[in-house]
Structure formats: structure tokens, C-alpha cells
C-alpha positions in Angstrom: 13.2 105.0 -39.1 16.5 105.2 -41.3 17.3 108.4 -42.8 18.8 108.7 -46.4 22.1 110.3 -45.8 23.4 110.2 -49.5 21.1 110.4 -52.4 21.8 109.7 -56.1 19.0 111.0 -58.2 18.6 110.3 -61.9 22.4 110.9 -62.7 23.6 110.8 -66.2 27.3 111.2 -66.8 30.2 110.2 -69.0 33.3 111.2 -70.9 32.8 113.4 -74.0 30.1 111.9 -76.1 30.4 108.2 -74.2 27.6 108.1 -71.7 28.7 105.8 -68.9 25.9 106.4 -66.1 22.4 106.4 -67.6 19.7 107.7 -65.2 21.2 106.2 -62.0 19.5 106.6 -58.7 20.3 105.0 -55.2 20.2 105.9 -51.6 22.5 105.2 -48.7 20.7 105.2 -45.3 22.2 106.2 -41.9 24.7 103.4 -40.6 24.0 101.2 -43.5 26.7 99.3 -45.7 25.4 99.4 -49.1 27.3 97.6 -51.9 27.3 98.3 -55.8 28.2 95.0 -57.8 28.7 94.8 -61.3 31.3 93.7 -64.2 34.3 95.7 -65.2 32.7 98.5 -67.4 29.4 98.6 -65.6 30.1 102.3 -64.6 30.7 101.6 -60.9 33.8 103.6 -60.5 32.4 106.5 -62.5 29.3 106.5 -60.1 31.9 106.7 -57.2 33.7 109.6 -59.0 30.5 111.5 -59.5 29.5 111.2 -56.0 33.2 112.4 -54.7 33.1 115.4 -57.3 35.9 114.1 -59.2 33.9 114.7 -62.3 30.7 116.4 -63.0 27.2 114.9 -63.9 25.6 115.9 -67.3 22.1 115.8 -65.4 20.5 114.6 -62.2 21.8 115.3 -58.7 23.5 114.0 -55.8 22.7 115.2 -52.1 24.5 114.5 -49.1 22.1 115.1 -46.0 19.6 116.8 -48.3 22.3 119.2 -49.7 23.1 119.2 -53.4 26.8 118.8 -54.0 26.6 120.7 -57.4 29.4 123.1 -57.3 31.1 121.7 -54.1 34.8 121.3 -54.5 36.3 117.8 -53.9 38.3 118.8 -50.9 35.3 120.4 -49.3 33.5 117.2 -49.2 35.8 115.9 -46.3 34.4 118.8 -44.2 31.0 117.9 -45.1 31.6 114.3 -43.9 32.3 112.3 -47.1 35.6 110.6 -47.6 36.5 108.4 -50.8 39.1 105.5 -50.5 39.7 105.1 -54.4 41.0 101.8 -56.3 44.6 101.6 -56.2 45.1 102.9 -52.7 47.1 106.2 -53.7 49.4 106.2 -50.8 52.6 108.1 -50.4 55.0 105.2 -50.7 58.1 106.9 -49.3 56.4 108.3 -46.3 55.8 106.4 -43.0 52.6 104.6 -42.4 51.9 107.2 -39.5 52.3 110.2 -41.8 50.0 108.8 -44.6 47.2 108.4 -41.8 48.0 111.9 -40.3 47.3 113.5 -43.9 43.7 112.2 -43.7 43.0 114.2 -40.6 44.2 117.5 -42.1 40.9 119.5 -41.3 40.9 118.3 -37.6 42.7 119.4 -34.4 45.7 117.5 -33.2 43.7 116.1 -30.2 40.8 114.8 -32.5 43.4 113.2 -34.8 45.2 111.4 -31.9 42.0 109.9 -30.8 41.1 108.8 -34.3 44.6 107.4 -34.8 43.9 105.2 -31.6 40.6 103.9 -33.1 42.4 103.4 -36.5 45.1 101.3 -34.6 42.4 99.4 -32.7 40.8 98.5 -36.0 44.1 97.6 -37.9 46.6 96.7 -35.2 49.2 96.0 -37.8 49.3 99.8 -38.7 50.4 100.5 -35.1 53.3 98.0 -35.3 54.3 99.5 -38.6 53.8 103.2 -37.9 57.4 104.1 -38.8 57.8 102.0 -41.8 57.7 103.4 -45.4 54.0 102.7 -46.7 55.5 101.6 -50.2 57.2 98.6 -48.4 53.8 97.0 -47.0 51.9 94.3 -48.6 48.9 95.1 -50.7 46.5 94.2 -48.0 48.4 96.3 -45.4 48.4 99.3 -47.8 44.7 99.0 -48.2 44.4 99.2 -44.4 46.4 102.3 -44.5 44.2 103.9 -47.4 41.0 102.9 -45.3 42.5 104.3 -42.1 43.6 107.5 -43.8 39.9 108.1 -44.9 38.7 107.5 -41.4 41.0 110.0 -40.1 38.7 112.5 -41.9 36.0 111.4 -39.4 33.3 110.6 -42.2 29.7 110.3 -42.1 29.9 108.6 -45.4 33.0 106.4 -46.3 33.3 105.3 -49.9 35.3 102.3 -50.8 36.3 101.3 -54.4 37.4 97.7 -55.1 39.1 97.2 -51.5 39.9 93.6 -52.1 41.8 93.9 -55.4 45.2 92.2 -55.6 45.1 91.2 -51.8 45.7 88.0 -50.2 42.7 86.0 -49.0 43.7 86.3 -45.3 44.2 90.0 -45.4 40.9 90.2 -47.6 39.0 88.6 -44.8 40.5 91.0 -42.2 39.5 94.2 -44.2 35.9 93.0 -45.0 35.6 92.4 -41.3 37.0 95.9 -40.4 34.5 97.4 -43.0 31.6 95.6 -41.2 32.7 96.9 -38.0 33.0 100.6 -39.4 29.4 100.4 -40.5 28.3 98.8 -37.1 29.8 101.7 -35.5 27.5 104.2 -37.2 29.4 105.3 -40.4 27.4 104.8 -43.5 29.5 102.8 -46.2 29.3 102.6 -49.7 31.4 99.8 -51.3 32.0 98.9 -54.8 33.3 95.4 -55.1 33.3 92.4 -57.5 33.7 89.7 -54.9 29.9 88.8 -54.8 30.2 86.0 -52.3 32.0 88.4 -50.0 29.1 91.0 -50.5 26.3 88.4 -49.6 27.9 88.1 -46.2 28.9 91.7 -45.8 26.3 94.0 -47.0 23.0 95.2 -45.5 21.6 96.1 -49.0 23.0 95.7 -52.7 22.5 97.4 -56.0 23.6 95.6 -59.1 24.9 97.7 -62.2 25.0 96.7 -65.9 26.1 99.0 -68.6 25.5 102.3 -66.7 22.2 101.4 -65.2 20.7 99.9 -62.0 19.2 96.7 -62.9 18.5 95.2 -59.4 18.2 96.5 -55.9 17.7 94.7 -52.6 19.0 92.3 -49.9 22.4 90.5 -50.8 20.6 87.2 -50.7 18.9 88.1 -54.1 22.2 87.1 -55.9 21.5 83.7 -54.8 17.8 83.7 -55.3 17.8 85.3 -58.8 18.7 82.9 -61.3 20.2 85.3 -63.9 22.3 87.2 -61.2 23.5 83.8 -59.6 24.7 82.8 -63.0 26.5 86.2 -63.6 28.1 86.8 -60.4 28.4 83.5 -58.6 29.1 81.2 -61.8 26.4 78.9 -60.7 
């Protein structure tokens, strides 16, 4: 029986008087790759910011392994097992790839970080080849690999990915999606926000659709093809 590792319960949130999330609920199960699909402005990134304690919720609750995250400082989430890879990658461009990765393992021992670094290099061999290269000189796809690898260095139970394919060449996008699938298959629960509906159909175990701050559909990814309105909205068919 699968266990809900992360639970979002009736969350309302926004910016000032502007309500962005309206009674949003979802659950992420142990070892699951869960996707959230929606157009720009649907509230996807705001949802991730609430989960990662980058902003407060007005009402509702978010629980990690049954524990409410209210009042938990964002850095403490890493110790609890939640790591967020934000849109835009946010690397230190003048630091080497190796150092950018090491920064993700700040709470762990040197031995634990060495073991995890080996796993990251196995997942993204290019990062081993470019370990001494400044992160800012990498391609967009390679920088995304660094960002995901840095999050993995925190040894998360839950990995959150915000639009990992934005601005990336097709070949590297395929490599990144394959790596994300492998991460989930190895037992890390993954919550991914993405606009590439075709990719999500093949990638995700389960999918939520957001529109105007609300969850409007939930089910297996194939529902995008099976539901006429979703098919028209997200596949252009």
C-alpha cells in the first residue's frame, strides 16, 4: 500500500489581496513521480513556493510525512527531506560545477557527500567531465543537470522540480526527463511542474491539472489524451 509522503490540504494563498491558490489539495505518494500541468498563471509555481516555505499559506495546511510544515523555516526543510529545484536554476555561475553540487550537501558528512556525488555523476556523466568548469559557462541543459544534482546532494525524500525543461535543447531535455524518471524509480518521490504535456504523458505516474488557482482534474497522465477539453488545451488537438 502506497503512503502519502506529502499532503497539501485545502491551501489558499496569494499576494496581498490577489488570491492565487484557491482550496488546492493534492497528495504525493512514496516513490511516485507526480506532475502538475497548467498554463502560465495557473498557480503552479506559487504552489511549489508554499510547499517549500518560500511563502506562507493564508489557510489550509501542508504536511510532510504527517508533520505540518507551518512555522518550519525553509532551510530546515532539507533536514526533513524536501529539496526544491526552482525554475531558473539559480546556480553560482562563477563557481565550478563541483562546488555548486557540494553546496547542496551542506547538512551531510564528507563521506556521505562523496557517495552522493558519485551517484549524481552516474546520473549525469557530463557533470563529472565538467567538474572544474565554471557553472555559468555551461549550456542551459547542463546547468539544469547541475541544479537537479545539487538538490539530490541534499538526499531528499521529496524532490520538487519547477519547469526543468524551459529553454533547453530537445536532446538535453530528453536526457533530463530520463534522469528524473530514474530518480523516481530509485525511490525518491518527485513533484514536477511542467508545461510539456506530451513529455508528462510518458514521464509521470499521476497528474494534476491546475487552472486559475484550482485543481480541475486528477488521474493517470493518459487522461490528457482521453479528455477532449484537456486534449485541446494542452496538446492542441
